C-alpha positions as CSV (number, residue, x, y, z in Angstrom):
1,X,-6.9,17.4,-5.3
2,X,-3.3,17.8,-6.3
3,X,-3.3,18.6,-10.1
4,X,0.3,17.3,-10.6
5,X,-0.5,13.9,-9.1
6,X,2.7,13.9,-7.0
7,X,5.0,15.9,-4.9
8,X,7.9,17.8,-6.5
9,X,11.5,17.0,-5.6
10,X,12.6,20.6,-6.3
11,X,9.6,22.9,-5.4
12,X,8.9,23.6,-9.1
13,X,5.5,23.0,-10.5
14,X,5.1,20.0,-12.6
15,X,2.7,19.0,-15.4
16,X,-0.9,19.4,-14.4
17,X,-3.3,16.5,-15.1
18,X,-6.8,16.9,-16.4
19,X,-8.7,15.6,-13.3
20,X,-9.9,19.0,-12.2
21,X,-11.2,19.8,-15.7
22,X,-13.2,16.5,-15.7
23,X,-14.7,17.3,-12.2
24,X,-15.5,20.9,-13.3
25,X,-17.4,19.6,-16.4
26,X,-19.3,17.1,-14.2
27,X,-20.0,19.7,-11.4
28,X,-20.0,23.1,-13.1
29,X,-21.6,25.0,-10.1
30,X,-18.8,24.0,-7.7
31,X,-16.0,26.6,-7.5
32,X,-12.4,25.6,-7.7
33,X,-10.2,27.1,-5.0
34,X,-6.5,27.4,-6.0
35,X,-4.1,26.5,-3.2
36,X,-0.3,26.8,-3.1
37,X,1.7,24.8,-0.6
38,X,5.0,26.6,0.0
39,X,8.1,24.6,1.0
40,X,6.2,21.3,1.1
41,X,8.9,19.6,-1.0
42,X,11.4,20.2,1.9
43,X,8.9,19.5,4.7
44,X,7.6,16.3,3.4
45,X,10.0,15.0,0.7
46,X,8.9,12.6,-1.9
47,X,9.0,9.0,-0.6
48,X,9.0,10.1,3.1
49,X,6.1,9.6,5.5
50,X,7.2,11.8,8.4
51,X,7.5,15.6,8.0
52,X,10.8,17.3,8.5
53,X,10.7,20.4,10.7
54,X,10.7,23.2,8.1
55,X,8.3,26.1,8.0
56,X,5.6,25.6,5.4
57,X,2.9,28.0,4.3
58,X,-0.5,27.4,2.7
59,X,-1.9,30.2,0.4
60,X,-5.5,30.2,-0.7
61,X,-6.7,32.0,-3.8
62,X,-10.1,33.3,-4.7
63,X,-12.7,30.7,-5.9
64,X,-12.5,30.2,-9.7
65,X,-15.3,29.4,-12.1
66,X,-13.3,27.5,-14.7
67,X,-14.4,27.8,-18.3
68,X,-13.4,26.6,-21.7
69,X,-12.1,23.2,-22.8
70,X,-9.8,20.9,-20.7
71,X,-6.6,22.7,-21.8
72,X,-8.0,26.1,-21.0
73,X,-9.2,25.1,-17.6
74,X,-5.8,23.6,-16.7
75,X,-4.1,26.9,-17.8
76,X,-6.5,28.9,-15.7
77,X,-5.8,26.9,-12.5
78,X,-2.1,26.8,-13.3
79,X,-2.0,30.6,-13.7
80,X,-3.9,31.1,-10.4
81,X,-1.5,28.8,-8.5
82,X,1.6,30.5,-10.1
83,X,0.3,33.9,-8.8
84,X,-0.1,32.4,-5.3
85,X,3.5,31.1,-5.5
86,X,4.8,34.6,-6.3
87,X,3.2,35.8,-3.1
């Protein structure tokens, strides 16, 4: 599930939507695994269907047990993905 709902045109993280929070409330025992897709905005630009030959990287974080209200859950996942982006 992509929390932003779309691909970035610049590689910057966009506004996260609340879908993950709704799923976490419905299925509280399922862990959320944060994932960062590095360089995806160049490899598969928005509006394109064929990848461009650039090197991409997928970084997986540790499973999260999200807690709190919707806003707090979104912040938790956003922080985890930001850490993965830093490397």
